[in-house]
N, C-alpha and C positions, 0 to 999 in steps of 0.2 A: 880582194881575195876572200873567198868564203872560209870561215873557220869552223872546225869541228870540235866539239867538246863531249867526251864520253864520260859516263857516270854509271853508278849502280853496282860496281864490283864489290867484292868482299870475301870473307872467309865463310865457307859453307861445308857442312858434312857431306860425305858421299850420299847420293840419293836426294839431296836437297835441290832447291830452286833459287834462281836469281833472275832479275829482269834488268837488262842493261838498256841505257838510253844514249842516244847520240843526237845532240842538238846542233843544227847547222845555222850559221849566222845569216843565211840568205835562202831564198826559195829556189831550190835546185832539183827537187824531185821530179818536176815535169820535164827536166832536161836529161838528168842522169839516173841510171840505175844506182843502187846503193848496196854496199856489202859490209858484212862484219868479218873482220880478219882477227887472227890471234897469233901470238908469238910466244912460244914456250922457251925456257932457258936453253940455250945451245941449239935451237932449231930455227929454221927459216919461218918467216911470216907466211901464214896460209889463210886462204879464204874459207870460211866455214858456212856462210849463208849469204844469199843475195836476193834482191828484189828489183825487178826491172821497172822502168818508168811506167810500164803498163800494168804492173802489179803481179807479174808472174814471179814465183819464188823457186829457188834451187838451193840444195844443201849438200855439204860434203857428206860422204857415206858415214863418217865417224859420228856425225851429230843428227843424222836423219831420224826423224821420229821423236827426237828429244828437244830440239831447238826449233823455235818459230820466229821468223823475222816479220816485222810489220812496220808501218809508218803512219804518221799523222801529218798530213799536208799542212793543216792550219798551224801546227806547232813547229813545222820544219824539223821534225824529230823522227828518228828511226829507232826501233826497239828490237831487242833480242831476248825473247823469253827462253830461259834455259831450265829444263827440268831433268830429273834423274841424273844429276851431275856426277861425274866420275873423276877420280884423281888425275886422269890424263887430260881432263879439260882445263887443268891449271895452266894459266897463261895470262899475258896482258892482251886485252881485247881492244881493238881499234875499229873505227868505221872509216869508210872512204867510198869514193865512187867505184862503180864496177861496170863493165869488165876491166877497165883500167883505172887504177888509183891515180887520179889527176890532181887532187887537192893536197895541200900540205897536211901531213899526218898530225893528229892531235897527240896528247900525252897518253891516251889510252886509259883503261881502267883494269886494275889487277883482280883476277879471279883466282882464288885458291880453294881447292877442294881437298879437304883433309879431315881425318877424324882426330 
């Protein structure tokens, strides 16, 4: 079973930036699309960014123009560059396959946007 490990979260002021990383323990990008999901307190987990196996990207309206998903095949790693962060971006961020999350969820990485 491929494992996913997210990192890069932290506390940032509104308007700031963070870059999240998701390292997979196996080579899965040629098989699966990947997505970044987030779950805020009291809310359901939602998909915020996705990249297909062919490299096409898609974003939730709430992050479009601010977040960028990318991947490095050689490192089995998916990234999420987050700019112009807002307090409503505060959540635990996870990666998994997309359109269906078929792998075991990792622990996620906490992103807190606050002044």
